[in-house]
C-alpha positions as CSV (number, residue, x, y, z in Angstrom):
1,X,107.4,98.0,94.8
2,X,104.6,98.4,97.3
3,X,102.8,96.0,99.6
4,X,101.2,95.5,102.9
5,X,102.8,96.6,106.1
6,X,104.2,94.0,108.5
7,X,103.4,95.6,111.8
8,X,105.6,94.9,114.9
9,X,105.4,96.2,118.4
10,X,108.4,97.2,120.5
11,X,107.6,96.1,124.0
12,X,109.1,96.4,127.5
13,X,109.2,93.1,129.5
14,X,110.5,92.9,133.0
15,X,112.9,90.0,133.3
16,X,115.1,88.4,135.9
17,X,118.9,88.2,135.5
18,X,118.6,84.6,134.4
19,X,116.0,85.4,131.8
20,X,118.1,88.3,130.5
21,X,121.1,86.0,130.1
22,X,119.1,83.3,128.4
23,X,117.4,85.8,126.2
24,X,120.7,87.1,125.0
25,X,122.1,83.6,124.3
26,X,118.9,82.2,122.6
27,X,117.7,85.4,121.0
28,X,114.2,84.9,122.4
29,X,112.3,84.9,125.7
30,X,109.6,82.5,126.8
31,X,106.9,84.4,128.7
32,X,104.3,83.0,131.0
33,X,100.8,82.8,129.7
34,X,98.7,86.0,130.2
35,X,101.7,88.1,131.0
36,X,101.0,91.8,130.2
37,X,103.7,93.8,128.4
38,X,104.0,97.5,127.8
39,X,104.0,98.6,124.1
40,X,106.6,101.3,123.5
41,X,106.2,101.7,119.7
42,X,104.4,100.1,116.7
43,X,106.2,100.1,113.4
44,X,106.4,98.3,110.1
45,X,109.2,95.7,109.9
46,X,109.5,96.2,106.1
47,X,109.8,100.0,105.7
48,X,110.7,100.7,109.4
49,X,108.3,103.6,109.6
50,X,106.0,104.3,112.6
51,X,102.3,103.2,112.6
52,X,101.0,106.7,113.1
53,X,102.8,108.1,110.1
54,X,101.9,105.4,107.5
55,X,98.9,103.4,108.7
56,X,96.7,104.6,105.7
57,X,99.4,104.4,103.1
58,X,100.7,101.3,101.3
59,X,104.1,100.0,102.4
60,X,107.0,101.3,100.2
61,X,109.2,98.3,101.0
62,X,112.6,99.7,100.2
63,X,111.6,102.0,97.3
64,X,114.2,104.5,98.6
65,X,116.9,101.8,97.9
66,X,116.1,101.4,94.2
67,X,117.9,103.6,91.7
68,X,115.5,103.3,88.8
69,X,115.9,101.7,85.4
70,X,119.6,100.8,84.6
71,X,119.7,102.8,81.4
72,X,118.4,106.0,82.9
73,X,120.0,106.2,86.4
74,X,123.2,107.9,87.1
75,X,126.4,105.8,87.4
76,X,127.9,105.5,90.8
77,X,131.1,107.6,91.4
78,X,134.1,105.4,92.0
79,X,136.2,105.8,95.2
80,X,139.4,107.7,94.6
81,X,142.3,107.9,97.0
C-alpha cells in the first residue's frame, strides 16, 4: 500500500513551568500568534521516515508490516517454553 506522505515537523518551543505542566496534562500547547519556533526535524507521520530520505518517493505506509498473501507467507513460529 502506498500513498502520500503526511509531513510533520518536530519543533522546540520555549515554555514556562506553568505551560509545561499544562502541556503535559492537556497534551497540547496554546502558542501566542506569530511566535517563532525552531524546527529540529521533518518526518512523515505515516512511515516515520525523514523528509530528506523519502521526499521524492511515495509513502510506503507500513509495507514492512505486511507479510504477503496468506497462502504464500510463512507461518509464525509458536512460543515454546
